[in-house]
N, C-alpha and C positions, 0 to 999 in steps of 0.2 A: 957580125952577120949571122953567126951561129945562134946567138941569143935571140935575134929577130925571128929566125926560122923556128926556133923552139917555141917562142911566144905564139907565132901564127899557128903552129901545130897544135898547141894547147887550145887555142880559140876554136879551130875547126873541129877538134875532137869533142869539145864541149857542145858545139852546135849540133854535131852529128849525133851525139848521145841524146841530146834533148829531142831530136827529131825521131829517134828510134826506140826510146824507152817505152815500154808498154804501160797502159793505164794501171794494171795490177802492180807492176814494179814501182811506179810513181807513188801509188797509194801506200805501199809498204815503206817506202823511204820517208814519206811525210809523217806517217805514224811513228816510225822509228825516231824521227826528230822530236815530235811533240810528246810521245809517250814511250820512251825507250825501254822502260822496265815493265810495260804492260799493266799499268796501274788502273786503267779505265774499267776493266771488267769487274773490279772489286772496289770501285770508287765509293767513298764514304766521307763526305766533307760538307761543311757549311761555309758559304762565302757570301759576300755582299756586293751588289751591283747598284750603282747610282746612275739613274737616267736623267739627262738634261735635254730639254727641248726648247726651241725658240718660243718665247712668249708663254711659257708654261712653268709651273712650279716643279722643282726636281722631285724625283721619286726614288726612294731608297728601298731596295728589296733584299731581304736576307733569305737565302735559298739553301735548303739542305737536300742533297741527293745521296741516298744510301742504296746503291744497286743490289747488294746482297740481300737486304731485308725488304726490297721493293717499297721503299719509303721515299716520299717526296713532300716537302713543305716549302711554302713561300709566304713571307710576311712582308707586306709592302706598306710604307709610310709615305703619305702625300698630304701636304698641309696638316690638318688636324685629324685626318682619317687614317686608321690602320685596318687593313684587311688581311686575313690569314686563311690559307687553304692548306689542308693536309690530306695526303693520300697514302695509306698504308695497305698495300695489296688492293683489295676491293673496298676498303672502308674509307669514307670521305667525311671530313669535318670542316666547318667553316666558322670564322669568327669575325666580328665587326667591332672595332674599338675594344677588344678584349672580351666581348660577350659571345659565347658560342651560340650559333643560330640553328633553329630547326628549318625544315624545308620551306615553310611559309615565310618566315622572317627573312631567309636568305633570298627568296624571290623578290621580296619588297626592296632589298638592297641590291638587286640585280646581280646576285651571286648564285653560282650553281656548281654542282659536281662536274658538269661538262666543262665549265671554265677551268676548274681545278685540273682536269685531264689535259686541257689545252696548254696550261702553264707548264705542267710536267713535261709534255712532249716538246714544247718550245725550248725550255731551258736545258733539258737533257740533250736535245739535238744540237743546239748551238754551242754549248760548252763541252759537248762530247765529240765535236769535230776535231780532226778528220776521222777519228776512230769509228764514228757512227756510219761512215760510208761503207762499212763491211756488214751492216745490218741486212737481214733478209728483205727483199723487195727493192733493193737499191741496184740500179743498172748502170755500170760504167760504159762510157763510149768505147768505140773500137780502137781509137787512137788518141794520143796526147797531142794537143795543139800548141803552137807557139804564138803568143799574142803580145802586143805592146799595149799597156794600159797606163794612161797618164805619164807617158814617156819612159816607162820601165818595162823590161822584158820579163815574161813569165812562161812557165809551163802550165797549161790549162787542161783541166779534166772536166768533161761534160758529164753530167749525171742526170738520169731520169729515174722515175719510180714506177713500180707496179701501180695499177689503177686503184687498188685498195689502200695504197700508202699516200699517194698525192699525184697531182697533175702538173705541178710546176717543173720547169727545166732549170737546173742549177749549173753554174760554172764555178769551179774552184781554181784559184790562181796561186801557184807555188813559186817561191824563189828558186831559180834554176841552179843555184850553187848550194844552198843549205836545205832546200825542200821545205822550208817553213811555209805555212799557209798564210798568205798576206791579204787576200781579197776573196770574198765570195759574192755571188751575184745570182739572182733568179729572175725568171720571166714567167708570166702567166701564159696559158695556151688557149686556143679557141676550141670549138667543138670537133675540129678535125685534128687536134693535137699539134697544130702549128703555133709557133711562138708569136706572141703579140709584142712587137718591138718596143712600143712605148709603155709597156707594163713593167711591174716589178721594181726591184731595188738592187743596189749594190752596197756592200759593207766593206769599208777600209779598216784593216786591222793594224794596230801599231802597239809597240812595247809588248812586254810579256810578263806574266806572273806565274810563279811555280805554285800550283795548287795540287796537293796530294801527289806530288811527284810528276805532274803533267804541266808542260809549258802551254799556258792558255793565253790568248790575246788579252791584254789588260784594257785596251781601248778599242771600241768598235764604233765607228762613225757611219751612220746610215744616210743614204741618198736615194732619191728616186732615179731610175734610169732615164726617165723623161726629164730633160732640161737640167740634169744634175742638181735637182733641188735638195737641199739639206733637210733632213728629218730630225735627227737627234743623235746623241752619243751615250753609249753604255760604258761605264768605267768600273772595273773591278777595284775594290779598295782593300787596303791592308787590314787584316783582323787585329 
């Protein structure tokens, strides 16, 4: 009987904690799980991501992120085509099948420095999560929610961004025991800032890989929020 009471006490304590933990405390705990030694601020590593999609050839992208030197590059191989973008501070270079392009040639190949910046922001954001949630312009919700997603319970943090950063509304789902980030989800908003329920996507995270001392999701499976339609999967591969 004492054992049963102790078990119930632990359950209720856990539930109570989940209900009362602040967004800031939850963010600190998940960062401590994924980046316990604070490696992200000086991240300097090259890694490869393979994307698979239904009825499309796979794409292999080799990505370098060097935050101290403000350097980013991505070289993507799909079928017989290789594209490369490099940004070092304000300097941008592009190459197509190994040939460096000038601005005119790049335009003909539908490549641009704007696209290079988009890739830099995209990969730095997704592979820098949850640490990137401390960036300027990021607004945490007033409270942590508890939600069940596909039969599993999560602590959920709602995040919005300053207008200059973005208009999407994001939800981050954390394991209530380990604080590992296991899902993220975003929705588009209308002109009044209200969520469009059928918009956006959710991303299921599974497995982990240690990259530069950071626990990163190894597999990310993407789905539309509308009708749970599967989009594709990104997989980190061993170097």
